[in-house]
Steps between C-alpha positions, in 0.01 A plus 500: 500500500480351849475138374845536340681553835304210661590278206859602531516390867305187439748396228786551749324272745427236228869503380603422861250214517631370169868509614441348849266216382647402166174568331417425137202731486274705715143429417293717734543765761221565759506858636297633790438871456377772733119563464563853395766431261437601139703208360316310222553139405473555127737802511755316704500202273529721190801695643656180630462302176640807299808508715573118520393394142863383428565336836442121481458476880229758524335554166200271573441622859150615604445743779191439709374768742299456809376807696575488878274639756756697714526861383818535718679214311778557237397585158579155379634173637624195306288216644636227301696407185416192282802366339620221263821317607 
């Protein structure tokens, strides 16, 4: 499952954000994805929530996807992260 590897990498990024910013909770993550990517918002959220269901920092996080226009861009880019301090 492709979403699983993306979610694993995303969790690593978010754990770094939590540690560096003394975050109570991550509320939302906005991803921009390649226009030809097969990533799906519902699938990503399902896999993400299944993995982090016991993690108080991440269990309520929602992933929002926006498709970019550049077919030469990376598969996904974390545009911003909404946090609670």
